[in-house]
C-alpha positions in Angstrom: 27.5 -0.5 6.5 24.2 1.0 5.2 21.2 1.7 7.3 19.3 -1.4 6.1 22.1 -3.8 7.0 22.5 -2.0 10.4 18.8 -2.3 11.1 18.7 -5.9 10.0 21.6 -6.8 12.3 19.9 -4.9 15.2 16.7 -6.8 14.7 18.5 -10.1 14.5 20.2 -9.4 17.8 16.7 -9.1 19.5 15.3 -12.1 21.3 13.0 -14.2 19.2 9.8 -13.0 20.9 10.7 -9.4 20.4 11.5 -10.1 16.7 8.0 -11.6 16.4 6.5 -8.6 18.1 8.4 -6.2 15.8 7.2 -8.1 12.8 3.6 -7.8 13.9 4.0 -4.1 14.5 5.6 -3.6 11.1 2.9 -5.6 9.3 0.3 -3.5 11.0 2.0 -0.2 10.0 2.5 -1.4 6.4 -1.2 -2.3 6.2 -2.1 1.2 7.5 0.1 2.8 4.9 -1.5 0.7 2.1 -4.9 1.7 3.4 -3.9 5.3 3.5 -2.6 5.2 -0.1 -5.8 3.5 -1.2 -8.0 6.1 0.4 -5.9 8.9 -1.2 -6.3 7.2 -4.6 -10.1 6.8 -4.2 -10.4 10.5 -3.2 -8.4 11.6 -6.2 -10.5 9.4 -8.5 -13.7 11.0 -6.9 -12.3 14.4 -7.6 -11.6 13.5 -11.3 -15.0 12.1 -11.6 -16.7 15.2 -10.1 -14.5 17.4 -12.4 -15.7 15.4 -15.5 -12.2 14.2 -16.4 -13.3 10.5 -16.2 -16.6 8.7 -16.5 -17.9 5.6 -14.9 -17.4 2.3 -16.7 -17.9 -1.3 -15.9 -15.0 -3.7 -15.6 -16.3 -5.6 -18.7 -16.3 -2.4 -20.8 -12.8 -1.5 -19.7 -11.6 -5.0 -20.6 -13.3 -4.8 -24.0 -11.4 -1.5 -24.7 -8.1 -3.1 -23.6 -8.6 -6.1 -25.8 -9.6 -4.1 -28.9 
């Protein structure tokens, strides 16, 4: 049995209230990870902008480029 299946079985063996608590904790942790990834992406974009590798553009101008 793989780690995912083992973990799933372990979670299913918990009482319902503990499963709900675990779900809340995992949702919070996943949100934190997404936030951290977004922050890293913004910092990278800021570095590229400062280095002159990209230039500011409006959403409308980007969409025009995509459609043309």
